[in-house]
N, C-alpha and C positions, 0 to 999 in steps of 0.2 A: 488635468485631459485641455488638450487644444486644440479645435477646429475652426476651419474659417467658414464657416456657417453657422446657420439658427439655431435655436436647441429652446423648443423639444421638438421641432418643425424636423429636427433629422434623427427618424429614428434608430438608427445605427446607434448614433449618441445614446441617446433615451435608452435603450437599452443595456448597453454598455455601463455607464451610469446606475441603473437601478440596481446588474449585476453585482457591481464594485457594493454599493452600498448593501446590498445584501450578504458581501463577505466582510461585513464590517468597517467597511473603510470610509471617511468622509472624503469625499471628492469634491477639489472645486474646479469649474468649466469654466476656460476662456473661452467666448467666441463674438459672432457678430450680434451687432443689437438693431433687431427689428420695431418698425413702428408701434407704438404703444407697447414695448414690452420695458419693465423697468432696468436702469442700469445692473444692477445688485438684486438678487431673488436667491432667498433662502429659504430653504426645507429640512424638516432635519438627513440629515448626513449630507446635506447636498447644497455649495453656493454657485452659482450661477451669476459669471463676471463678463457682464456684456459691453464691448469695446464699440464707441460711437463710429462705427462705421455701417455700409449698405451694401449689395452688390447692387449693381446697375444692370439694366437687361439690353441684351444684345450686343455686349462688348463686344469690342474687336483686341487683337493681340497686345498692343499698348498699353489699354485700359485695364486688362487684367494682370500685366504688370505691374500697373500703379497699385491697385488695389489690394493684391498678393502684397507688395513691395510695404505698404502702410499697416495692413494687419499682422505682418511677419514682424518689425518693429515695436508697433503695442504691444503685443502679444507677449514678444518676449522681453520687452521690460518690465510687464506685469509679471510674468512667471516668475522671473529673476528676485524681483520684491517678494513676493508669496514665499517664496522657496526660500528665502533669507530669514523669512518669518516663523515659517513650519517647516524647512526642513523635509519637504516629500518625499517618501520612501519609494516612489514612483510617477515619472512625468507620460502620459499618454501623448499621442500628438496622432491625428486624424489627419490624413491627406483629405483634396488637394488644397495646397501642392504638396509635394514631396518633399521641398527643402524645407516645408518649415518645421519639418523636426529639429533643423539648428537652432531653434525659437528656445531649444531645451539647452545649448552649449553651456552654461554656465552651472544648472544644478547639477548635470553630467559630469563635467567637470570636479563637483563638489562630493560626487558620491550616488548620484542618484542614477537608478535605471532609467532607462527610457524603451519604453514601448512605441512602435512605428504602426497605426493601421493605413495599411495603404489601400485603401477604400477607390481606386480607380489606378488603372495604369495611366499614368501621365503619357506618354510617349506617343499612345494609340490615341487616349483622349486629344492632345493636340493636334497630330495628324488629320484628323475625322474634321475637328471645330475647325479648323481651316484650312480645309481642299488640298494639302502637302501628304504626299507618299513616307514611306518611314524611312526610307534613303535621306531626307532632306537632312540638312544641315543641322536647321535648327532641333527638329526630332532626335537626331543621332548627341545635340548634348543637354537633351533634357532627358536624355536614358543616362549619359553619362553622373548628371544631377542625381535620378533615382538612385542606380547603383550605388554611391559617396552617402545618399541617404540611409539604405539599407546597412551599410558597413557600418555608419554613428549608430544606428541603435541598436540596443543589446537583443531584441526579439522582434516580429515583425508578422504581423497578422495581416488578412486581407480575405475576401471574399467568396471566392470563388475558386479551384482548381486551376482554370486557364491561367487564371493570372498569377497564381504560382510558378506555373511553368514559362510564362512569358520572365517572370523576373528571373528566374534560375537559368534560360535559355542568353540572358543578356551578363550573367554571371555572378550572380548571386548564390550564396550556401545555401543548400536543401534545409540541411536544421534550422537554419533559421529562421525558417517562414513555416507559419502554421495557418490551414484553412481555416475561417470561421464564419460559417454561412450567411447571408441575412435569411434566414426562414422563418414562418410566419410566430408572431407570440401568440400561443396557443390558448392562455387566458385573456387570450382577447378577441381574435377569431377562430371558433368553432362554430358548426353545425348549430342554427337558432332555430326557434319555430316563429315566424311572422305573421301576423293577420294578414289573408291575402282576400282583394277585392276580385271581384267577377270581372274584370278589365286584366287582372294581372294573372288570371288564371287562364285566360286565352291568347294571353302576348308570348312573345317569345324574345325576351329580353335579353341582350348584351350588357355588361357593365366593365367598365375602366376606371384607374384611382389612379391619383399621383401628379406629379407634375404634369400640366403640358405642354408639352416643348414637340418642335419638328419633328426630333429625330424619335417618340414613340408612336410616329407611326400612324395617328388616329383620323390620319385623313384617310389613309385607305380602308378606314373601316367605313367613314363614312359614305364613301366610294362604293363599296361594296353593298352597304344600307340600298344604296343608290340603285344597285344592278339587280336587287331581290324586293325592292318596291310592291311590284306588283306579284311577283310569285310568293313571298310572305308578306300577308296583307298587316300582320298580326307584329312584324317585326318591329323592335324599339332597339336603342342605342344609347346609355346613360352615361353620360362621365362627370366624376366627383374630383374637383380638381382646380387648381389655377396655373397659369406659366404664361410663357409672351407668345403663344400659338394658339392659344383662346379667339382671338376675334378673327383670325383666320380662318379657323374650323368654322365659325360661327357662317362667315361670309360663302365657304363651301357647302355647308349644308343647306344656305339659302337658294344658291344659284345651281344644286342638282336640284331643288324642290323638296329636299325632306325634312326639312323644320317640324314638321309634325311626328319624324320616327327620331330624330336626335334630338336630346336635352340634355341642357349642359346647366350642373350646379352652379357655377360662375363664382365657385373662389371653396377653398377647403372648408370641411363641413365636420360638426361634432362626431368623436369615433363612432359612438353609439348609433348615428344615423348613418354613416356606410355602412358599419356591419348590417344594418335592420335592408340596405341596398342590396348588399349582393346576396343574404339570405332571400331575397324575392328574384334574383334575376336568374336565368338558364345556364347562361356560361359565360365565363369570364374571357375577356380578350386582351391579349399579351402583343402587341404588334409593332416592334421595333424594327427600326430601317437597318437592315444588315450592313454593317462594317466593320473596319479594324477593331476597333473599339468596342461594340457589342459581340464581338465573337469570343469577348472575352467577360463577360458581365452578364448577370440573370437579375431579371426583373423580382425585387421584393414580394410585386401584388399579383405573381404566379404563385405563390407559396401561400398567399393571403387566401386564395380562392382555393384552391388545394385542401388547406386545414378548415375550410368553409362546406367541404363536400360539393364543389363545385368543377364540372368539368371544365377543361381550360383550350381555347386554341391560340394559337402561336406563333408567330413567325420563327422559321427556321433561320438559326444561328449554330455557331459550333458548341456555345457554352449549354443551349438547352437541347440540341442533339446528343450531347453525352454525357446530359444529367439525368434526361428521363429516354422514352421512346415513343413509336408509333400507339402503341397500346394504350400511351398513359395522356399523350397530348395529342389534340389535331394540329397537324402541322399545315404552313402553307408558305406559299413563296413571299419573301420579305417585297413590301411594294407591290403585288399584283392583287386590285381587289378582286379580279375574276376567280382567282385560284383560292382568294379568301372566301369569295361569293361562294364556290365549291362547298368548302368546307364548311362554312355553314350551315347551305343546304343540307349537307349530310345529316349535320349535327341535330338541325328541327326535324328531320324526317325519322330518325331513328333513336329515339329517348333510352330505350334499354340500353343503347354503346355509350352513350352520355353518360349512364348511372356507371357501366363496368369502368369508362378510362375513370371516373372521377375514383373509384374504389382502387385503381392500379397505380394511379398518380401519389395517392396518400401512401399506397404501402412503399414505393420510392422513395416519397420527399418524409419519411417516416426518421429518419436520422438527420436531417436538413434543417428540422422543424430547432425553434429557438430554444425551446426546454432542453434539447442536446447540445445544440451549438454555444450556450453558456456556459456549462461544464466543462468545455474546452477552452470556452476564453476563462475562467477561471481558474483553470490551469494554469493556465500561461504566465496569469497574471499573480498567482499565489507563489510560482516558480519563481518569478523576479523579485516580489515580497520577498519571499525567503533566504535568497541571495544576498537583497539588502538588507535584511537582518546579520547574516552571518558576516559581511561587509563588517558593520558595525562593531561586531563582536569581534573581531580577528584587530581593529582600529584601537579595541581598548583592554588588548589582553597583548600590550607589546612584552616583548621577549617570551612569550608562552612557546615553543616549539612550534613549527608548521603539523599540521594533521592532526590536532589535538584539539580544535576549535569546537566549540558547542554551543551554538546559537541559541538553544532550546535552557540552559540551564547558566549558560553563564552572562546572560543578557539579557533583559526584559524591554523587548522594545515599546515604545509609546504608542499609543491608540494609533493605527494606520492613518496618514489622511491622504 
């Protein structure tokens, strides 16, 4: 598995690795190396190979290309060397960028199937990141690379139906792309009882977690808290995570005089601490700024809140409105602090409404949670592994008539890697 990110910080990769290990596979992961992480890490069934590269914050387009290019060259070289040693039965590449799939070119030529996990729509991502429209020639070029990457891969998975629709609209074959959503891992995120103080009982607490970046709209939440400061004295907003927007948000809270209402963890916290914090909270907040990219994505934190029985207030995006409805999620206009304040005022005043929404959201999200999605992922992987075994059997049975190959009886594959 190749991913230009950090592992295990990337939750989708971590879940996929665990699902592969459950299938009996041994997985080699090639990724970036963060501070204090070992270059090579081994545990039963998994080896993580970390390349000596890091993301830089506030990257411009040229910096993006340089960093992606360096990772592509190093990852392509390493996966080729490892394939010559192990003869992998499957190579999986997770975007961004889409073109990273070509790092698996040599294994692909030598017969290994390639699975491409398109975690994001790169044309929309680029257009949003750099403030250009979808007709920009650079965006059109990226779209062509996207389609070439899809053609190169044997199969493709992606996290939302809206992304799949975008790929198909640009020319990708429908049958090649399967949706595997980023639902909550219910072994981790589930309702729990946590001790509550008298202060907890009186408060009305909002919670958000994950990467702290401008497009997640946490500034809108802080502004809404300021608008409700006198109306809901017990209102509190807790932010768990880290990112490039953290310093700006701290300044905004100070300028709006709500530092006593807004709390930052100042970094990522252990998962048990995060789960306890969500359990104590009253409402989970998803405030993404709406744009072409966010219209085709869904925030994984939304499913975490739902799995823990918490009502969700979310900005309106196409993906949210097509996945849920007003009976399951309290919606507000993206970037509109006044409309968010209206939504929070309603939820605060109606505890019974909060309970009904949490129940309805759980019903709608049941098929989206990871317990179900890992089965879909496992089905795609098993199909490719079975095809790889069949291909090896065919090569060993030179001279046998077509149509009578049987990988199960004629070829005993080695332990999957």
